N, C-alpha and C positions, 0 to 999 in steps of 0.2 A: 596422264600416258595413255595415248590414243592407238599408237600404229607402233609396233614393234616388227625390227629385225633381228629375225633369230638364227645365227648362222649355225651350220650343221643340223639344221631341223628337221631332215629323214631320216637321223641316224636312232641309234639306242634313246638316251634318254632327251634330247633334243626332240625329237618326236612326242614322245608324252607328253613332254610341256607344253608344245602346241595343240594337241589334242586335248589338254586340260584344258587350256586357256579360252579356246572356241568353244569348249562347253560350257564353261561356264561365266563368260565376259562375252555377251553378246553385242557391247559396243565396241569392240577391242578387233581391231585388223593385225593381219601377221604376212609378212614378206619374210619366206626361208630364203636363206642361200644355201646351199649345199652342190658341194662335187660332185655326191654320188659316186663318189668311189665306192671299194668294196664293202664299206657298212654302211654307206647312204641306201635309201629303200624305198621306192615311191609307195609299196604296198602298205607303211607306216603310218601314210598320210591317207590312204585311198578313200577315209569316207570323206573328205574333203576336197579331192581332187577332181575336175571335170578339163575338158577341153580347152577353155577357154582361161585357165589358170595356171598355167605349164609352159615356162619358156624354157627351151632347151638351146646349144648351141650346135650347130652342125657339125663343128670342129671335136665335140667332147671325145675322148679316148673310148669310152664304154659306150659310143651310140646307141649301138647293134642292140645290146644288155637293155638298154634302156627301152627302147623302144619296143623290147619283146617285154617287158614290164608293163609300157603301156599298151598295145594291142593284142599279146600275142596270150594264148589259151588261160585264162582265167585273170587277165592281166587287169591294171588299174582301170582303163578307158576300154574293156573288149566288150562288155555286157550294154555301156554306157550309149547314150544317143548324142553323135560328138560330131563337131567340125574338121574333121579334117583336113579342107582345106586351111582353113586357119591355124591350125596345129602345123603342117607342112611350112607354111608362111614365118612361122616363128621360126621352126628348125634350121629355114634355109637364112634367116634375117639377122641373128643374132649368132652371129659366130664370133669368138672373141674376138678375132683380127679384123672385123667386120664392121663392129657396132660404132655408130657415128655419136660421139660425143651429144650426150641427153638423148637422144634416141631412146631408149631404154626406159630412161623416168618418162618420159612424155607418154608412152605405150603403157607403164604400169599406171598411172593415174588414172588412164582410162578403164583399163581392167580391174582396177580396185573400186571404181564406181559402182560396181557390180558382184565383185567378190570380197570375201571377208579374208581367204589366205591366197595368195600367191607365191610359186614357187618356183625360182630363177635358180636354172643349174649351173653354178658357176664357183671359183674359189675365190677363200678371203684373201688371197695372193695376187689376185685380179684387181690395180689397184684403178683400172677405169669403171668395172662392174660397182665394185664399195662406194666409188665416187658418184654414181650415178644411183645408188640406191639410198644412200644415207641423208639426205635431203627428204627424201620420201619420211622419215621414221623420226619420232621423239624418244625412242628407247631401244639401244640393242641387248641383247643376249648372245651370246658367245660360247656356244658350243663346240663349234668347230675346231678338232683335233685329231690329230692320229692318235690311239688310246691303248692300242695292246702291246705291252712291255716285250712278248716275244718277237713283234716284230720290230722293235726299238732297239735290239739288240740284234737282227739283221741287217734292219737297213736305216740306221738316225736319220740319215740324210731328210728322209721324206718330214720326219718329226720337228725336224730345225725350221725346215719351210713353213708349214702349216701352222705347228703351236708356237713359233716365236715371232716369224717374217708376218705371218697372217692376222695374229695379233697387233702386230705394228701398224697394218698399213688398216685396219678397223680403229684404229686409236687415233693414227694420224687424221682418219677420215672423220670420226667422231668431234674433235677439237675444232672441227671447221663445220660444222653443224650448231649453227646459233640456235636452234630448236632441241637441242641435245636433252635430255633431263635425267637418264640413267644409261650409265654403263656397265652391264652385269657379267662379269667375267667366271665362269665355269670352271675352278682350278679341278684340283684332285686331295684327299690325304695323303697321295704317296709323297707329295713335297717334302713331310717331314721328315721320312725316312724310317728306320727300323724303333716300333715302340718298345723297349725290351720291359719294360715293366708300368711306366703310367700311360695313362690318355693323354694324348696331345691338346692342349688349349692355343688359341691362337696368338699366344705372346708367347709360343716355344718357335727358337730358331728352324728353319728348313735345312735340311740336309737330303738332298734326293741322292739315288747310288744307283740310278740305270739311265738309258738316253731319255726315255717315256717320261721319269720323273724329274728330269733335269730340265727339259724343253718346258716343260708346264712350269718348273719353278722359276724358269727365265721369263715367262708368259707374266705370270703372276704377279713379278716387281715388275716388270713393264706398268702392267695396268696400276699399279699401286705407284709406280714415279709421274706417272702421266698426272694423277690425281695432287701428287706434292708439287710435281711443276709446272702444270699448267691450270690446274684447279677442276681437273674433269673431274663430275660425280659419276664416280665408280664405286660400284660394290665388287667381290670377291668373294665367291663359297668354295668351299674345301668338301664335297662328299664323299664318304667313305664308300668302300666298294656296290655297288646297283646290281640290282638283279630285278627280272620281272618278262614281260611281254615285250617282244619287236629285237632283243638282246643277240645281237646277232655270233652264229653258232662255232666262235672262235672263244670265248670266255667259259668260264670252268662250266658253270651252272647248264647252257645249252648244250657246254659239249658232250658233259655226260648225261644229259638227258635222251638226247640223241644219239647217242653211239649205244646207249642200254636198249632204247626202241628198237635199233636195227641189231641189236646183237654183239654187237662189236667189244672188242675191251678196252677198257676206259685208261687212259693214261693219267698216274698220276705222280706229281713230281715230289722224288725223295722219298720220305716215308708220310709224308702229306701231313704233316703237325702245325703246318703253317696255318697262322690265326686270320680271320680276316674279319671286319664289323662289315656285318650284310644290310645295306639300305635297299628298300623296295621302290624301285624308280618311281612309282606313283606317288611316295613320301617326297621324293629328291625336287617333285613339280613345285607340289603343295608348298615347300619350303623356301623355293625361289619364288614363285608367287607372292611368299609373306615377307621376304627380303624387298621385293619391287614395291612393296605395296607400305611395307611399315618403317626399313631401316634408314637410318640417315646416312648419307653417301660419307665413302671414306672410311667406312666398315668392313671389314671379312668375319663371315661365322663359317664354321664348321656346322655340317649335316653329318649327325652319324645315325647308324640305325640299333644302337647299341643290342645288336646281337653278334658277336664275336664265338665264331665255330672255326673249329679246324676243318681246312679243305679236306680230308678223311673223312669226319663226321657228315659234312655237305656229301659225298659222295656217295656212303652208306643208308644215308637219308632216302634219297633219290632212288636207288636201287630197290631199298624194302616200299617206295609208293609205289613203284613200277610193276614191283612183285618180281626184280631181279635178282640173280645171284652173284654173291661176293667174288664167286669166282671169274667175274667180269674186270676187276680191276689188277690193273697191271704198273706196278712202280718203275718208273722210269728214272733217268738220269736226271737229278736237279737241272734247272735254268743257272746259270750265271748269274751271281750278286742277288739271290733270291732273297727279299724279307719276309724276317721269319714272323714279324705281327704287324699289324698296322692296328692303330684306335685310336678315337677323337673323343674330345670332350665336348659336347656342343650345350653346354648349358648357358651360355651367351644367345644362342639363337631362341632356345625354349624359354628362359627368362624374360629376356629383354623384348622378343619378336611374339611369344607366345604362342610357338611353334608344337605342335607336338604331331605324333604319327597316327594314321588312323586307325589300322590293324594291325594284328599280331604276327610276330614273325612266323607262324605255324600258317597262319591262315595265307598270309605274302607268298607261301611259298608252295602251298598247295596251288593256289591261284596263278602261279608262273608255271608249273607242272602241267596243269590240265591245256595248259595254252597252248604249249610246245605238242600236245596230244590232240587238241583241237586245231591246230593249224598248219598239218605236215607239209600242206602245200604250200607255205609260206617258206619253212624250211628245206623243201624238197627242192624248189627252184633255186635254192643256193647251190645244194651239192652238186645238181645235175648241168646248171648252165653255168656257173661261175668258175671256168678255167684259172684264174687267178688261186680262188682260194682252195684249189684241189693243190693246186702246185705247193701254196704256202703249209697246208696239212701234210702234206707227203713229202715236205725239205724239213718241216721244224722237227716233227715227230720222228722221223729219221734217222735225226743223228741224237736222240735219247738213246 
């Protein structure tokens, strides 16, 4: 394993994995392919970005927001020594519909001689880009996905495109790469459906119940099929509910922290009794690293936090830690098809590969809350400048 293609590497879990690997594995290089739609954030990789390792297509639909993230107040490159002409060249050259075959490949070979990380802004659905990146890598880690259940209920179309078709594009390019050593696909515990009594093991059947989990289940099985049909060396991991730094403020923990800090009402679905198994994102990164290094091809691994908590418990704990009143809680109409409980058995990962989490749940939750307290600029930029985020939050919770 010398060079990784990490899709969705500017998102929440993906960026934590990229940062973890770059800090621990000095011999490895990473190409991140991320579409930088709403949840991808350049700031998540800021400690590794410079003016020579970002490629942004001029045709990108969020180009202005990306430019702000790069050059705006406290932008990723605002205080750095940067070659603006070089970056402008890339902005003007690598438009999706203008990239000549192999030009991106040649350009990256040159820049990777100087950088351990290269960020390419593009979609896993774009065969042209994927086929040019694939020969440069010997390992693929696929985080790219639309991930929010609420959004999948409003707009399942994009979930099918990214989660299913995007995975297909990656698989096709991977099986044509003779140097590929491993294709690791990041799935989810939600593919199993409701865990009414027991905790799901890898041998349990999948039973997704919403458009998000159905799209992830389809991708999960497609990856497995490429192993069985073409002999592609794959692994699949199914992590439980992640939390930690850099999580986009549409998921429960960051939503509750930010709203509490702003003195706003905290929307809690139904009676708040839904149970989730909470997994610290840095443990997820370590678990994936363990699978890449130790797992035989073709195997599936659950990654559990072993921290089952009701949503209302999490909300009350956050309020207590922030010194806020429970009067801020606002019980709202539950979402359609809301699974009551998710729970995983990850004995296979722990016993066969020797994985174990680093710290306890309380320490990890404290670190997460402290991160949002100390990084207000990160989430305030989203609230202030991301129109799409504001429209989604307004539309979704207005209907509750």
